[in-house]
Kinemage of the C-alpha trace (Angstrom):
@kinemage 1
@onewidth
@group {chain A} dominant
@subgroup {mainchain}
@vectorlist {calphas} color= white
{ca unk a 1} P 0.023 -0.077 0.167
{ca unk a 2} L 1.421 3.544 -0.973
{ca unk a 3} L 1.109 6.221 1.286
{ca unk a 4} L 0.532 9.679 -0.219
{ca unk a 5} L 1.565 12.918 1.928
{ca unk a 6} L 0.786 16.549 0.891
{ca unk a 7} L 3.973 18.662 1.052
{ca unk a 8} L 3.658 21.755 3.359
{ca unk a 9} L 2.737 24.102 0.547
{ca unk a 10} L 0.659 21.733 -0.783
{ca unk a 11} L -1.088 21.176 2.788
{ca unk a 12} L -1.296 25.595 3.881
{ca unk a 13} L -3.045 25.831 -0.050
{ca unk a 14} L -5.871 23.107 0.881
{ca unk a 15} L -6.453 24.355 4.470
{ca unk a 16} L -7.162 28.071 3.227
{ca unk a 17} L -9.109 26.378 0.391
{ca unk a 18} L -11.605 24.252 3.139
{ca unk a 19} L -11.410 27.624 5.128
{ca unk a 20} L -12.497 30.042 2.075
{ca unk a 21} L -15.469 26.868 1.015
{ca unk a 22} L -16.406 26.789 4.721
{ca unk a 23} L -16.676 30.225 4.981
{ca unk a 24} L -18.867 30.767 1.607
{ca unk a 25} L -21.156 28.242 2.286
{ca unk a 26} L -21.806 29.565 6.117
{ca unk a 27} L -22.158 33.059 4.504
{ca unk a 28} L -24.562 31.521 1.931
{ca unk a 29} L -27.229 29.370 4.400
{ca unk a 30} L -26.479 31.845 7.041
{ca unk a 31} L -27.264 35.665 5.572
{ca unk a 32} L -31.131 35.095 5.119
{ca unk a 33} L -31.690 33.950 8.459
{ca unk a 34} L -29.327 36.355 10.361
{ca unk a 35} L -31.946 39.367 8.903
{ca unk a 36} L -34.900 40.039 10.910
{ca unk a 37} L -38.366 41.367 9.660
{ca unk a 38} L -39.544 44.990 10.683
{ca unk a 39} L -42.405 44.655 13.213
{ca unk a 40} L -45.144 47.538 13.110
{ca unk a 41} L -47.581 46.248 15.700
{ca unk a 42} L -49.686 48.118 17.876
{ca unk a 43} L -51.821 47.415 20.648
{ca unk a 44} L -55.859 47.296 20.588
{ca unk a 45} L -57.646 50.354 22.192
{ca unk a 46} L -59.990 50.045 24.763
{ca unk a 47} L -63.691 50.620 22.991
{ca unk a 48} L -63.880 54.287 24.906
{ca unk a 49} L -61.200 55.267 22.219
{ca unk a 50} L -63.504 54.929 19.389
{ca unk a 51} L -65.727 58.310 18.548
{ca unk a 52} L -67.684 58.138 16.446
{ca unk a 53} L -67.990 61.728 15.210
{ca unk a 54} L -64.693 61.313 14.874
{ca unk a 55} L -64.856 58.196 12.898
{ca unk a 56} L -67.187 59.889 10.778
{ca unk a 57} L -65.190 62.506 10.137
{ca unk a 58} L -61.801 60.773 9.524
{ca unk a 59} L -63.143 58.129 7.459
{ca unk a 60} L -63.553 60.375 4.091
{ca unk a 61} L -62.553 58.438 0.518
{ca unk a 62} L -60.751 60.816 -1.844
{ca unk a 63} L -57.653 60.921 -3.603
{ca unk a 64} L -54.992 63.524 -2.091
{ca unk a 65} L -54.348 65.564 -4.783
{ca unk a 66} L -54.598 65.364 -8.336
{ca unk a 67} L -51.885 63.655 -10.181
{ca unk a 68} L -49.439 65.469 -12.630
{ca unk a 69} L -47.272 62.756 -13.761
{ca unk a 70} L -47.365 61.918 -17.778
{ca unk a 71} L -45.562 58.544 -18.298
{ca unk a 72} L -47.695 55.844 -18.359
{ca unk a 73} L -47.442 52.689 -16.320
{ca unk a 74} L -46.307 49.508 -18.304
{ca unk a 75} L -48.844 48.393 -20.864
{ca unk a 76} L -48.048 44.773 -18.823
{ca unk a 77} L -48.610 45.875 -15.591
{ca unk a 78} L -50.816 43.611 -13.448
{ca unk a 79} L -50.310 41.285 -15.997
{ca unk a 80} L -49.031 37.584 -14.646
{ca unk a 81} L -47.579 36.210 -17.577
{ca unk a 82} L -47.700 32.559 -16.244
{ca unk a 83} L -51.136 30.909 -15.464
{ca unk a 84} L -51.983 30.055 -12.217
{ca unk a 85} L -55.383 29.153 -11.586
{ca unk a 86} L -55.227 29.204 -7.777
{ca unk a 87} L -54.113 32.414 -7.953
{ca unk a 88} L -56.812 33.550 -5.095
{ca unk a 89} L -57.847 30.407 -3.783
{ca unk a 90} L -56.897 29.054 -0.513
{ca unk a 91} L -53.411 30.379 1.553
{ca unk a 92} L -50.664 28.585 0.112
{ca unk a 93} L -46.507 28.913 -1.031
{ca unk a 94} L -46.299 30.947 -4.303
{ca unk a 95} L -44.650 30.039 -7.157
{ca unk a 96} L -42.485 31.486 -9.309
{ca unk a 97} L -43.965 33.859 -11.351
{ca unk a 98} L -47.178 33.960 -9.376
{ca unk a 99} L -46.860 37.602 -8.004
{ca unk a 100} L -43.956 38.692 -10.380
{ca unk a 101} L -44.049 41.962 -8.993
{ca unk a 102} L -43.108 41.124 -5.548
{ca unk a 103} L -40.359 42.894 -3.776
{ca unk a 104} L -38.141 42.058 -0.953
{ca unk a 105} L -36.054 45.056 0.882
{ca unk a 106} L -33.242 44.744 2.776
{ca unk a 107} L -32.455 47.208 4.829
{ca unk a 108} L -29.222 48.137 6.469
{ca unk a 109} L -28.371 44.706 5.419
{ca unk a 110} L -30.196 43.537 8.757
{ca unk a 111} L -33.609 44.008 8.254
{ca unk a 112} L -36.646 43.139 5.937
{ca unk a 113} L -39.652 44.452 4.361
{ca unk a 114} L -41.900 43.951 1.819
{ca unk a 115} L -42.633 46.079 -1.360
{ca unk a 116} L -44.281 45.967 -5.328
{ca unk a 117} L -42.443 46.998 -8.422
{ca unk a 118} L -44.901 49.930 -9.744
{ca unk a 119} L -42.501 50.886 -12.739
{ca unk a 120} L -39.115 49.203 -13.698
{ca unk a 121} L -37.184 51.750 -11.242
{ca unk a 122} L -39.636 52.152 -8.637
{ca unk a 123} L -40.815 50.418 -5.611
{ca unk a 124} L -43.855 51.052 -3.266
{ca unk a 125} L -43.688 50.278 -0.011
{ca unk a 126} L -44.442 51.379 3.873
{ca unk a 127} L -42.476 54.399 5.631
{ca unk a 128} L -42.081 52.646 8.729
{ca unk a 129} L -39.720 50.071 6.353
{ca unk a 130} L -37.553 53.258 5.271
{ca unk a 131} L -37.623 55.993 8.107
{ca unk a 132} L -34.427 55.796 10.461
{ca unk a 133} L -32.602 53.167 7.782
{ca unk a 134} L -29.530 54.254 5.481
{ca unk a 135} L -29.391 51.383 2.765
{ca unk a 136} L -31.766 49.361 1.005
{ca unk a 137} L -31.232 46.608 -1.713
{ca unk a 138} L -34.393 45.662 -3.549
{ca unk a 139} L -34.475 41.880 -4.699
{ca unk a 140} L -37.356 40.597 -7.280
{ca unk a 141} L -37.437 37.553 -9.489
{ca unk a 142} L -37.204 35.508 -6.093
{ca unk a 143} L -39.573 32.739 -4.491
{ca unk a 144} L -37.273 31.620 -1.751
{ca unk a 145} L -35.207 34.165 -0.047
{ca unk a 146} L -32.458 32.158 1.136
{ca unk a 147} L -31.135 30.782 -1.905
{ca unk a 148} L -29.886 32.410 -5.287
{ca unk a 149} L -32.259 31.281 -7.530
{ca unk a 150} L -31.330 32.148 -11.118
{ca unk a 151} L -34.468 34.704 -12.177
{ca unk a 152} L -33.148 36.571 -9.146
{ca unk a 153} L -32.172 40.270 -9.351
{ca unk a 154} L -30.837 42.593 -6.857
{ca unk a 155} L -30.292 46.030 -7.210
{ca unk a 156} L -29.531 48.840 -4.688
{ca unk a 157} L -31.465 51.986 -3.690
{ca unk a 158} L -30.729 55.382 -5.129
{ca unk a 159} L -33.092 57.672 -3.556
{ca unk a 160} L -35.781 57.589 -0.714
{ca unk a 161} L -38.828 59.184 -0.819
{ca unk a 162} L -41.121 58.917 2.415
{ca unk a 163} L -44.410 60.187 2.153
{ca unk a 164} L -43.894 64.005 4.178
{ca unk a 165} L -46.952 64.051 6.148
{ca unk a 166} L -45.945 60.409 7.568
{ca unk a 167} L -46.679 59.942 11.788
{ca unk a 168} L -44.928 57.426 13.121
{ca unk a 169} L -47.336 57.426 15.864
{ca unk a 170} L -50.822 57.568 14.655
{ca unk a 171} L -49.328 55.587 11.661
{ca unk a 172} L -50.422 58.660 8.824
{ca unk a 173} L -49.520 57.952 5.327
{ca unk a 174} L -47.561 55.209 6.400
{ca unk a 175} L -46.420 55.048 2.546
{ca unk a 176} L -42.400 55.496 0.672
{ca unk a 177} L -41.308 55.179 -2.346
{ca unk a 178} L -37.405 53.502 -3.207
{ca unk a 179} L -35.844 54.472 -6.298
{ca unk a 180} L -33.230 52.157 -7.771
{ca unk a 181} L -30.100 53.143 -9.060
{ca unk a 182} L -31.000 50.823 -12.431
{ca unk a 183} L -34.019 50.243 -14.444
{ca unk a 184} L -35.452 46.593 -14.095
{ca unk a 185} L -36.154 44.281 -17.188
{ca unk a 186} L -39.537 43.713 -17.012
{ca unk a 187} L -40.088 41.779 -20.369
{ca unk a 188} L -39.842 38.490 -18.746
{ca unk a 189} L -42.157 36.177 -16.775
{ca unk a 190} L -40.918 35.932 -13.345
{ca unk a 191} L -40.706 40.248 -12.817
{ca unk a 192} L -43.319 42.750 -13.949
{ca unk a 193} L -44.922 45.527 -12.498
{ca unk a 194} L -48.307 45.701 -10.947
{ca unk a 195} L -50.870 47.809 -12.049
{ca unk a 196} L -52.187 51.333 -9.632
{ca unk a 197} L -55.415 52.174 -8.821
{ca unk a 198} L -57.389 54.851 -10.658
{ca unk a 199} L -57.979 58.246 -9.748
{ca unk a 200} L -61.831 57.437 -9.494
{ca unk a 201} L -60.769 54.348 -7.281
{ca unk a 202} L -59.977 57.040 -4.482
{ca unk a 203} L -63.560 57.519 -3.775
{ca unk a 204} L -65.048 54.242 -3.964
{ca unk a 205} L -65.701 51.981 -0.685
{ca unk a 206} L -63.505 48.837 -0.728
{ca unk a 207} L -65.541 46.938 1.623
{ca unk a 208} L -66.040 43.480 0.775
{ca unk a 209} L -63.651 43.443 -1.558
{ca unk a 210} L -61.502 40.360 -1.854
{ca unk a 211} L -57.855 40.388 -2.847
{ca unk a 212} L -54.434 38.358 -1.827
{ca unk a 213} L -51.657 39.634 0.475
{ca unk a 214} L -48.482 38.008 -0.103
{ca unk a 215} L -44.858 38.325 1.681
{ca unk a 216} L -42.361 36.282 3.574
{ca unk a 217} L -43.395 37.042 6.887
{ca unk a 218} L -45.257 35.405 9.754
{ca unk a 219} L -48.159 33.277 9.300
{ca unk a 220} L -49.345 32.827 12.874
{ca unk a 221} L -48.132 34.005 16.271
{ca unk a 222} L -45.828 30.891 17.112
{ca unk a 223} L -44.330 30.345 13.533
{ca unk a 224} L -41.142 32.427 12.463
{ca unk a 225} L -40.803 34.181 9.437
{ca unk a 226} L -40.999 32.196 5.595
{ca unk a 227} L -38.437 31.584 3.736
{ca unk a 228} L -40.487 30.730 0.817
{ca unk a 229} L -43.029 33.735 -0.460
{ca unk a 230} L -46.933 32.506 0.825
{ca unk a 231} L -50.026 34.316 -0.013
{ca unk a 232} L -53.702 34.382 1.465
{ca unk a 233} L -56.605 35.787 0.007
{ca unk a 234} L -58.634 38.301 2.314
{ca unk a 235} L -61.676 40.980 2.133
{ca unk a 236} L -61.910 44.101 3.355
{ca unk a 237} L -63.819 44.848 6.214
{ca unk a 238} L -65.898 48.141 7.471
{ca unk a 239} L -63.115 50.175 8.929
{ca unk a 240} L -65.591 51.008 11.561
{ca unk a 241} L -64.836 47.424 12.957
{ca unk a 242} L -61.345 48.125 12.656
{ca unk a 243} L -61.643 51.462 14.694
{ca unk a 244} L -63.078 49.916 17.103
{ca unk a 245} L -60.234 47.641 18.247
{ca unk a 246} L -57.430 50.435 17.268
{ca unk a 247} L -59.250 53.596 17.906
{ca unk a 248} L -60.995 56.170 15.745
{ca unk a 249} L -57.691 58.374 15.569
{ca unk a 250} L -55.299 55.907 14.076
{ca unk a 251} L -58.032 54.268 11.507
{ca unk a 252} L -59.299 57.022 8.874
{ca unk a 253} L -60.289 56.569 5.075
{ca unk a 254} L -57.093 56.491 3.895
{ca unk a 255} L -56.598 52.672 5.435
{ca unk a 256} L -58.286 49.562 4.737
{ca unk a 257} L -58.994 46.579 7.205
{ca unk a 258} L -58.795 43.306 6.827
{ca unk a 259} L -59.382 39.738 9.225
{ca unk a 260} L -57.552 37.172 10.024
{ca unk a 261} L -60.174 34.572 11.686
{ca unk a 262} L -58.842 32.110 10.197
{ca unk a 263} L -55.743 32.487 11.715
{ca unk a 264} L -54.110 32.825 8.755
{ca unk a 265} L -52.947 36.810 7.865
{ca unk a 266} L -50.695 39.284 7.911
{ca unk a 267} L -47.120 39.347 10.649
{ca unk a 268} L -43.891 40.588 11.091
{ca unk a 269} L -42.538 40.594 7.974
{ca unk a 270} L -45.278 41.318 5.710
{ca unk a 271} L -44.662 44.903 6.511
{ca unk a 272} L -44.768 46.961 2.702
{ca unk a 273} L -46.124 43.743 1.343
{ca unk a 274} L -48.637 44.258 -1.199
{ca unk a 275} L -52.438 43.564 -1.003
{ca unk a 276} L -53.862 43.568 -4.467
{ca unk a 277} L -56.858 42.162 -6.813
{ca unk a 278} L -58.034 40.991 -9.567
{ca unk a 279} L -60.339 43.126 -12.065
{ca unk a 280} L -62.844 42.586 -14.973
{ca unk a 281} L -59.454 42.516 -17.520
{ca unk a 282} L -57.636 39.565 -14.785
{ca unk a 283} L -55.212 41.808 -14.250
{ca unk a 284} L -54.099 42.833 -10.710
{ca unk a 285} L -54.537 46.388 -9.037
{ca unk a 286} L -52.589 47.240 -5.999
{ca unk a 287} L -55.082 48.224 -3.332
{ca unk a 288} L -53.026 48.165 -0.468
{ca unk a 289} L -50.063 48.360 1.570
{ca unk a 290} L -49.451 46.392 4.711
{ca unk a 291} L -49.100 48.878 7.397
{ca unk a 292} L -49.554 47.534 10.860
{ca unk a 293} L -51.340 44.573 12.721
{ca unk a 294} L -52.070 43.791 16.707
{ca unk a 295} L -49.117 43.415 19.400
{ca unk a 296} L -51.278 40.917 20.906
{ca unk a 297} L -51.924 38.685 18.175
{ca unk a 298} L -51.364 39.071 14.228
{ca unk a 299} L -54.013 36.161 13.729
{ca unk a 300} L -56.925 37.434 15.857
{ca unk a 301} L -57.570 40.700 15.486
{ca unk a 302} L -58.009 42.893 12.235
{ca unk a 303} L -54.439 44.106 10.056
{ca unk a 304} L -54.227 47.771 8.820
{ca unk a 305} L -53.122 48.407 5.225
{ca unk a 306} L -52.101 51.305 3.745
{ca unk a 307} L -55.022 52.899 1.226
{ca unk a 308} L -52.943 53.245 -2.241
{ca unk a 309} L -55.568 55.259 -3.853
{ca unk a 310} L -55.672 57.910 -1.373
{ca unk a 311} L -52.168 58.589 -2.147
{ca unk a 312} L -51.551 58.383 -5.880
{ca unk a 313} L -51.389 62.243 -6.402
{ca unk a 314} L -48.036 61.733 -4.433
{ca unk a 315} L -46.961 58.780 -5.695
{ca unk a 316} L -47.583 60.621 -9.725
{ca unk a 317} L -45.716 63.556 -8.344
{ca unk a 318} L -42.278 61.533 -7.296
{ca unk a 319} L -42.384 59.028 -9.794
{ca unk a 320} L -44.042 60.959 -13.000
{ca unk a 321} L -46.367 58.277 -13.388
{ca unk a 322} L -49.577 59.195 -15.119
{ca unk a 323} L -52.968 58.143 -13.339
{ca unk a 324} L -55.720 56.142 -15.116
{ca unk a 325} L -59.060 57.791 -14.753
């Protein structure tokens, strides 16, 4: 039997190589686990914090101001290139291309939020995901956030635009726009834009409208954040039900609320993620984005969403996008 021994230089080279491989594997496998979803939970308020007169005054549906943009959204906005029969039936793990506008926003290399691609160079998310942070990266074309999928594209954010009326205490105007350093290619099946609401959508009630929420967040009080993108259908409830839980100061006409009575809901890590509805032309329009949930339980209390149609004037002003009538 012949024994083969490594020479000293080869032994050193082999050790360095093994250490490098170990480091790369550990970095790749733990990077996603090291990210913490941003939470935005508020305590349910006593019913005496609900004032009928205040609620009626604040609960008006209107557009913020007349949109001034003159650049049309992409003609393909809101269209899913691939065919998915179970798009809004049940709640489950998403398939690649099922929500091609979905964005994973990585913040300060420590935290995550959800977002939506409304233009090849613009991402819509929540203001509480932007306020007080420094660096942002947008990832699109992915379903599993822990692996480097071939369709995944990571782009750094060039500028952050928080709504000027954002108030972290009362959760007012919880909406933010991220401008990417470069425009994304939206011609493929895995990365496309979602359609924004029409101007006329701002003045109508969305109660009983059913849509779909998607994200990588928790789906129960006990579970951790999901590695795989998930989705769940939800129906908009009357804001009065929500105001009786969180107070008539917090809940106003610029919000949408949903219930999580079947124990599948939006929990930590879904912040900023899209709430979309299917329209008669089979395209998807974003009606809300995840703003807040209950600090007591994310599946037994209502969740609040920023109503996108209430801010289309501001979105148009910042992005230059023209809004449909």
